[in-house]
Phi, psi and omega in degrees: 000315177298321181295323179296315177298319182296313180298323180296319181293315178300317179297317176298318178299319182294318180295323179295317178298314178298316178298320178297315181299318179296322181299316181295318178301316179301313183300314182295324179295318184283338182255016180300140183289114179255016179287160179223120170272126182242131176245141183237133175211154187198167172286152187261014176235155185296138017265024174054051178288142178195204186223138167249117187236140177262139174245019178065213183273005179270122177290123183301144177208162183068215178260122185235151169269138175257024177240110179232167177291341180261003181289150176262118180270142183205160176250164189047047182266095181243013182143178175222164163245153185233140167220115185059238183260021184230150176259139174237140180232166176268359182219157171273184186298331180273358175096008176281140181291142181151174182263120179247141178239134179236144169245166181229129178282127188290336184270310184270348181059029179262157185255144174230131175282115187269351179164159181213126174251105180291141179230176182301142186260356190255346185239128178299138183099348175304128184095357172308135183205165170217144181253128177268312180202190185298337184243352188233125176211163180227147179210169183250120175227098184301339178293339180259356182137123181291336179246031178240136173261119180276144181251147178209158177263112185293341179279310181268350180059045175243141172294135185238003178148199181200159171250118181256118181244019183304311184299325185276328190249349179293138180228114183294339182280354183255142178294311192216124180229127177228160181232120177080014183292324184240346180206126166230126185231153186231132175207126168052051178076010179240138170262127175252115185237136183288140173253121187247128171260116180224210184242153175294330185286320186258347173056043174094359182270101179048051183226030184300143186267341177206184185258027182259123175283129178232128176236135172273131178255110188251131176282122185293321182292322186254340183081010180283143174275101181294315182184172172247127179250147183227162172212120184269112180285345182083001181262177179277333182216159175229158176214081183274118180082189183215185193258355184230212191297333182290112182285329182061028170211158182211139170273099185295164181286358171270358178092350180274151180257120182251142175210165184256144167243115181282341183053230185278002179060287181267008180229018172085180175092002180293152187202162174250145181220169179211158172239116188286153180306132179079004178237166178226020175247150173293130188294116182283342182260011183219122179202142175242117181261126180297326182297338175287338181257305176223116183295128180071018169274182178207149176275139178213356175228146180201129173218130183246115178216135172056043176077010180237135175264119176268128188202178172242137183233130177287148176271003173208154179294146176288131180285149183307328179268013177061014186299335181252005184295327182271002184280173179279081186227356187261129184245131177288136185210167171237152176234121177296126182303322183274310184271339184067019177288135180264132178231120178289145176269118185273165178097339179255139174287168169299143189239167174272171181288343187307143172069027186296341183297323180239036185295325181232113185230158177242124179229123180051045178065013175250145181258130182243144180243130177282131179232114166237118177223098186295329180300317183262003179057043177252132184210082183187203181240148178244143180260131183272141177224091185073243181250019176224167180216150175232154185286137177268316179204157178237134177262121183261346184212141178117358179107193182282139177299134177214018176181151177203131184202159172243118181264000000 
């Protein structure tokens, strides 16, 4: 009898151990890391052909090739935008304008095109967009109306409607008026879209008619135009945002919305502005002027964390013919939000303008800086630690570095 009880007890114990082991295996299976570190590189001449490559859940390190059998080849690859575990671009793989969405398989590290929304091919800024959540996004398609904001579902990649502000924003005294062509920002239930006054000849491309920043404040829930807000920079021209992947705005960890005005690019006047948390007006008491740092430079990158603005600042002014804009003149720096004191980030060389869309990225609460310096043969990303940075990885094949993300 005792032997029977002992055998039964051993059997139960074995079953318990086996069940426990299976449970652990199940837990490990359900908590497997499905993240993907993605590196982007491309040629810096048209048609900007390059590669988007997944390295799975392993953070790239050392010297890597960005050309793999699983890489996604694409044209007009000047950077990427990310929302959650997906990549969004302003062109499809063939280089046609529109919004393209890619997913990445965590196991095979292969890419799949999840959808493409074609937009007008003739006007710069076509396909400009912002994603609010999994079901709500907005974009600019001049073919459907210069003063209309198109709505789309970022999950299904289907157009879902539009907000038409033609009657409210059209101005017969202006040659060309557009809404959201170069900048769309989101904060606290409001969509902020730039209003641009330009020329019929250039159709919004670097043709600003005055130095006033104009933003339409749109209630996302109702689609109502709450108001138009303005800020007179005192310059002859403004250029809020850009036409491709570089958003040039950031919702800081302080809750304030920060954005860049490039102004005349080669003629000075560039500045940083903000809309404070809980407010819907451009802060009249806060501005950072590039000319106070480098005369005739311009801001084009911004990330705001822990009271610091991470950006790139040229060590010389941009020439009117833009002949030095692509040179190795850009220095990574921080600007204190309150004192506006500038601090250079040491450890990184001076970099070129290439790949500015993803020049400063945040991954797992760590800040990474894109560095391409042909003179020193550096082509990769550096990790920031305080006021210095050290190289995380170097790309040896696939073109110039132009993107890094964790999906």
